[in-house]
N, C-alpha and C positions, 0 to 999 in steps of 0.2 A: 445547333454543337456539331454535328455530323456533318455538317459543310465544313466548318470551320475544322474540324478534325481533319476532313479530307485537306483542304485547302495549305491548313497547316504543315500537314507532310508532303505535300507536293515544294512550300517552300523549302523547308528542313532538308529536301534528300534531294532538289535537283540545280543545284549551285552548278553544276557542270554541264545543264542540259537549257538552252535558250526557250520560252516559250512567252510567246505574247498575251497581254492580259487576255485578250477576246476568245485567246484556245484555252486558258485556265479559267474560265466563265463560261466555256462550255460544256468543261468535266461537268461542275459544278449547276451547269443548268440543268444537265441530265439525269445528276440526283434529286435536284428540286423537283423536277417531273412527274418522276420517279414515283414519289412520296408524296405528292398533289395526286396522282392516280388514284390513289388507294391510303387514303391519310389516318385510318385502325387499324392497318397491321402493314405499315410501312416495312418494306424487306430490299437494304441494299442489292442488286441484283448480281448474281457470283460474276456474272459475264462484263458487269461496270466493275466488279471488283477486279476482276482479272482486266482488265483492260487498263486500272488504273497502276497497277501491279506493275504491267508492261512499262508504262510509261517512266516508271519509276528506273527499273532496270535496264534502261535504254542508254545510261548512262557507260554501260560498256563495261570495263572490269573492274572497277571498283564497283560492282553493285552488289557485292556480300559483304560489303564496310558496311554500304548505306543501309543496307537492310539486316541487321544481324537481326539478334533474337528479341533486344528490348526494342528495336525500330520496327521488326514488322510484325508483335503482339499490340504497338500504338495503333500503328496505322492500316493495318491491315483487320485484325482480328477482332480489335476491341469496336472497330465499328460493326462489324457483323452481329459482336456482343449487344451492343446497343439497338437492334431490331426486333427486340421481343422482350418481355417480361420474365420471360423461362428464364431457370436457373443454370440449363445444361443447351449444349448444343442438340443438337437432332444431327441422325448419323449421316444426312447429307450434307451438313455445316459443317460436320469432321472433316468427310472426304475431301469436300474442296479445298479445307484451310490445310489439309497435306498435301493435298497438289501444290496447290501457292506454297507453301513451305517448302518442296521440293525445288518448286523454279526459282528460289532462294537459296539454297544451298543450306537452309536449316537444318543440322541434322538433329530429328526427331529420333530416339532411340525406339530399337526393334520393340521390345517390351512391351512398351506404353502403343505402338501403333496395332500391336494384337490385343491389346486391352481395349483400347476403345469400338475398334473392327468386334471386338467380342459383345461389347455392350451397346453397340448400336448407338453410342453418344458419349457425351463428359462432360462435365459440368462445368460451366465457362470456367471457374476462377482454378479448377487444378487443370486445363488445357493452357490458359493463358499462363500460370507460374510454370508450369513445363516447358514451353516456350521460351520464356525467361531465363530460363536454369542454363539454356544450349549457351549463353552467354556470360551471364553472369555467376556463374557457379550452383550447385546441387541444391547447399542449405541458405535460404532464406538471410540466416542469423549471418551469416558472414559475408553475406553484401555488404558495402560503404554503406553508413548513413542515408547520403543521400539517393543511391537506388533503392532502400528502401521506403525512403518516401515516394519517390517517383511511384512505383508499385503501385503502394496505398493510396495514391490520389487516384494514381489510372482508375482502379478499383471500384472509387465512391464516381470516379465519372460512368461507367458503367452499368451504375446502379447495382453491382456485389456487396456493397460494403455503404454502413450509416454514416460514417465516420472517417476521419484519416486516422487510424490506427498507428503508424509507425512515424514518428515526426525527428525536426530537426532540430538541434537545440537552441533557444531563442538568448534575448540580450542580458534577459535575466537567469537563465541555468547553468549549471555547471557546462565547463566546456568538454567536447569527448577526451584531452589530453588529462582534464582533471579526476576522469572517472576512471578513466586505464590506469592514473597512477594510483588514487584508491583500491582499485579491485585488485589490482597486479601486486601491491603491497602485502597486502592482508591474503593475499593466497601463498605468496611465498613464503609468508612468517609464520602464517595458523596453518595452512593447508597441505604444505610442503608442495606448493609445484614448481618444478624443477626450473631453475634461472634460465635453462636455454627453449622456457617459450615462446619468446618470440621468432624461435626457426620454426617457418611453412613447412619443411618438408619433413618435421617431429612431430606438429601442435597445429589442429585446426580450432582459429579461436570465433565467437560467435558476440556477437556485441550490439544491442539492439536498444531505442528510446523510443518508447510510447506511450499508448494507454489500450485499456480494453475498450473497444467501442461498441460490444453486442450489451453493454449494459449503459445508459443513460446516468445511473446516481455514482459511476465512477468518475474522481476528480485529480484523483494521484495521479503523476505521471510517471513513468517507471524506467530503471538503468537494468538493464541485463546484460552482464557479461560473462561469458564461459571459455572453458578451455576443453579441448579433447584430445589426449595423448593417441596419437595413431598409430602407438604400435602396442599399447597394455590396454585399450580404450577404456583410462580414468577419465572421467571428468569432474573440471572444477568450475563450480559456480557459481557468480556473486549476484547481490543483488538489491537496488537501493534506490528508493525513493527521491521524488524530486525535490524534496526538503534538505533531505542529508537523511536521511535515516535507512542506516544499513537491516533491511530483513532478515535477510540469508545467508550465507556465506558455507556451502559443503563440499564436500569432494565425496565422489560413490567411485568404488573400486572392481570392476567386476567379477565375481566369482567369489566375491569375501560378503559376506553380511551386513557388515558393519561398514555404516560411513563415518568419513570423519567430519565435526563440523566446528566451524572456529566460533560460534556465537552461545555460551549459555543459557540456560532459562532466564537466570539476571539481567545479562546483558540485554535481551530481548525487551524484559518487562522495563526497567530500566529508562532505554530508550522510549519506549511509547509512551511512559509517563512525563518523562521528559518535552517528548515532543506535543504530546494530547491530553496532559492533564493528569494529577498523580490518580483521581479516583476513577476510576476504570468507568464509574456510571454516566460519566461525562462524554464519555467517546462514541461518536456516531456509529453508525450500520457500516461504513464503508471502512472505520478504524477496525475495530473487532475483528470485520472476515479477514483484512489483512494480520491482522492478531494471532489468529487462527491458525492460520499459513504460518508464521515466524515460528509460532512456539512449537507449532510442529517439527519445523525441521530445525532446529535448534540441539546441543547438547544437554542430553535428561540428564547423563551421568553426577552434576551436581544439581538438587534438587534449589529451587529458589524458598526460600526461606519465607514465604507468603504465603498458606495452604488456601488461600480462599482463592488464587490468580489460578494455580493448579486447576481448582475445580471448575473454573469460568475455561478455561482452556480444552473440555471438553467435549463443549458445546460447540458446533460447527456451523457458526455461522453462514447466513447468506446475507446480497444483497437484492433486496425486491426490486422487480422487474426483469431479472434476468429469465433461461430458460424455463424455472423453475416454479415462476409464482403463477397463480389461479385466482385471487380475487385481490382486490387494492387494497392497501394499508388503511385507506378511510374504513373502508365496508369489516374487515375484522375490529377497528377502535367500538362498532357501531354495533355489533354482536357481541364484544367483550365488554361495554359499557350496560348494556342489556340486561346480561345476566349474572353483575357482579352488583344491578343499582347502582351504578357509581354515576351521579349528578355532574352536572356541565364542571362544579367546581375544581373537581379532582382533573388533574391532568395525567394525559396521556403519556407511558414512555411505554416502546416498540423495540422487541427484537422477533427477527428471524430466522429460524434455524433448520437442518434437517438435514439430509445424504442421500435422496434422490428422488423420483417423482411421485411415489406415495408416501413419501416419508417428511410430508414440511409441514413446520406448524408458525403459528404466529404465535405469541406472546403477549399480553400485553397488562404491563400494569402502573397504578391509579395510585399517582401522589399529591400532596398537597406541602403546599411550604416554598421554598426558593432554590432555585436552579444546583446549587450551591450545598444548597442542608434540604434534602426530598427526603420525604418522610413517606414510605411507603405503605398503603394503608388497603387495595386488594388488585387483583390480579386472574386472569383467565385465560388460558391457551386454548386457542382457536387451529383446529386440522386447517393446514391452508388448503387442502384440495375440496375439503366438503364444505365446510365452514362448520362444522357441528363444534360442540362445545365438549376438550377431553379432560380440563379442570379448571374449576375455580374455588380461590379462598382470598383467606387474608393473610396481611404477614404479622402476625403475631409473634415475638419475638425469632424473626426468619435472621439470619445473618445477611450481612451487609452485599454478597452477591446474589444473594435468592433470585431478584429481577432479569439478573443476566444468564442463567442457566436453566433447562426444560425443568418441568414441574416433575416428571419424572428420576430427574437427581438428581432435583432439590427434596422427594423426598425422601429418596433412598440414602441420603444423607442424613434427614431427622430422620426414619429411622434406626439407621447404623447404631447399634447399643454400644460395640466396641470403643473401649477404654482411649482413650484421645494419649496424646504421646505427649503432648504440652505440660511436661514435667517441669518443678522449679531449674531452676538453671543452680547448677554447681557451684557456680562463683557468686550465686545469689549474698547477702551482707559482704560482699566486699570491704575491706577497713580503708580502702582508697575512697568509699565517701564516707559520709556523716551517717550518725543513727537516726537522724531527721529525715535525711532522704530516703532513707528505707524503711521507717514509719510510715513516710508520707503515703509508699508504693504499696506496701499491706495495707492498709488501711481503705486499698478499692475494691478489696476482698478479689483479686484476681487469681483463678488458678485454674488446673487443669477442670473442675468438674464448674466453674460457674463460667469459664470464656467466653463461652458462645451468647450466654444471656449477658453478660457481662458486653460484647464487643455490638449486638443487637442495638440494647439500653442506648451506649453510647454513639452510636450512628443517626441513631432514631434522633437523639435529643440535641449532637454535634456535629453532623453530620458524614458523609463517608470516608471522606480524605482526613485521614488521623493528622495532616499538619495545621487541624482544625480543633482537634481536641484540646484540650486543659494539660499543660504540661506534664503533670506529676499521672496524666494516662498516656501520653506517646510515653514516659520512659516507661510505665510497667508495659507497654503494650511493646518497645522495642526487646526489652529483658525476657520476656518468656516467649513472642511469637518469632521476633528476629532469630532468638537464639544462638545471641554473638559468642565464638570463643575467643573470650574475651583474656588476654596474657598480659605477660611486659610487652606490647607494641605501643606502635602512637595511632588513637584514634579518635572517633566524637562518639560523646556518649550524654545522649539526652537529659538534661540537667532540670533542675524545679529555679525561678527565681524567686527570691529571697526579698520581701519589703525591707525596706533599711539600708538593703546586705547590698543588691545592686538595683544599676539607675532603673529606671521602668520601660517596661515596653516602648511606651509614646515618648520619652525623650531619645530612647535609641532609634527611633523613627527618623527624629528631628536631625540628629547626626549623623543618619543612613541618608536620607535625603541631600542634607547642603553638602555632603561629601559628593554625591552622582551629579550635584547640580553644579561643581566647578568644573568640570568638563562635562558634562552632558551637551552645553550651546552648541560645543566645537564639533560633533558629532551626529544631532540630533535636529529636524525642523523644529518645524514649534510647534507646527498640525504633529508632530511626531509625540513630540512631547506632553503635547495635552492627553495621548493616551498611554501615559506610564501609569504603570500599577505596580504597586507595591505588595511582595504577596507576604501573608502571615510568616514573620520572623520563627524560627530554628532558635531554642535557648539549651548550648550546648556545654561539657568540661571538653574541654582538650586533653587528652589524656598521655603524657611520653612515656616511653619505658616505666612505664605502672607508675607513674602518679600527675595528679591535676597541675597539671601548667597554666590554665586559661580558664576563666567561665567566660564564654561567648554567646552573644548573639548575632545569629549569622542573618543577612536580610539577601533576597533575592527581588531587583528590581526590573518589569521588565517592560519593551517597549516594545507594541506591535505594529506592523508598516503595513502599507494597503493590499499587498499581495496575501495578508494572513499569518506569515511567520513573523517571528520576535525576537528579540534580543533580552539576555540574559546579563546583568550588571551581579557580580557576588561583593558581599561590603561585610567584612568581622568586624565585630565593634567587642574592645573588652569589656564587659558587664558592672566593671567596679570601679574603672578609673577615665572607659566613653572613648581610649584611644582607638585609631584604626589597628585594627592589627593586619587586614590584607584589605586589597582593593583588586576586582575585575573589571574594569567599568570600557563596556567595547560593544559596538553598533550592529555587530556579525549577526546573522539569523543562527539563533541556537547556540551558540555560546554559550558556554560551564555547562 
């Protein structure tokens, strides 16, 4: 590797100097002999480095161009960095690198020279980045994606990074132009980004694409776009995952307390449910960690109507395997199974959370049933550092979100005797809907006093996703917990299908399937069609101007692709006639 890098440097930078094959091999021979003399502690001698640099600069007047900050770092400093496993250059190495930089006209700032001399060395990555900045600019986020990727790969080659963190978009990724268009449009419309944001004399742009290489569990690639107003210091930021999920969009104005956020709590919740599943309990740790940060960075002036989500958002989820992981997930499960006396028939559901090295916790909940209908039985919370049991108990009467929050938070909620605000909606018994409809809802005995108990019962009986509950249960939950401001506007209200009056769910599904298959063969392959999934349908009343205009079966048909993404096709069917009221058949990932 070292010989290859030196040879590559000679090939790339000596196009104006004739060297015979023998001359080049003589230099590389000296490198090889130096390595053979001390195979365990091989270091390229400074004398040899200096000789190579002198060869490179003999091209003459164009030497400064040939060895700018990038080339100097890649061809001179990187080989020195690879000679030891240390993360730091020694004082002697820094002194020699600075001498060689001066000979090549690399403008190392005086404050860095003083710091490096004072410290008697420098971290390799810090020094290399400082040298590259002399050519590419002070902010790495302002470099081109190509230069960011080049630098990231060089760190891997030098053993200073475990993986390439800054990537170039591939064939199946969004293009730079697409991401910038989405980011700029949203920030101008929602964050008041001035229209002259492209003026480089007024704004500094930051644009990156990559992933966190410090944690092996991270699989999301992420786009980050930002602007800084060079006059006011205002910052505009946009973050999007590679599947198209916008997780953050906000503006910060120095000297003010308030930030402006483009996404509301419901924007974040609905987006995550769309991409990762309606039931939060089906989200993996990576999704939960991203959700925690995204929810924290949204506009909280309008609270989400789902109180359980707000409780979940108080738990700081972290990815195991990162800086604050002191025991494996397997060991935590073993300890929890022992303290809970949970036999092997119960499956473990694991979360990891905390806010620092001395405050880390594993929570393992044991469940039975299916993944779509988990019935939680026991749990234990383990100190993530010592392995001591902090809490252990069962889930009798616990709300759906209990496995997702710390035992402290769960206990404080359970002990809180403050009356809930879930009062009967003012528009209860609206004359728009029949008495039979309201009678069916009231028969469920769902009110401010029984709410927690009913939700726990229904979670246990029907599953955690409300779209899997019976239709009357869905309707009463909508009226009480979603707290709709029902006025004379257009909306969809969960309804209850009536046997003999409406076509059955099974008949409606056949109609939806036939409608979908009329267009699907031209949009999907046979293999993709084999993965077709028809989600449980919604039944609702379509209300326009205070009147019911249709009773509707709504179907969502998904096709999963090889890369894990999926498309949504939506079909609305008149529940009386079977007529197709609306359809959106699409092969676009994330449609709908």
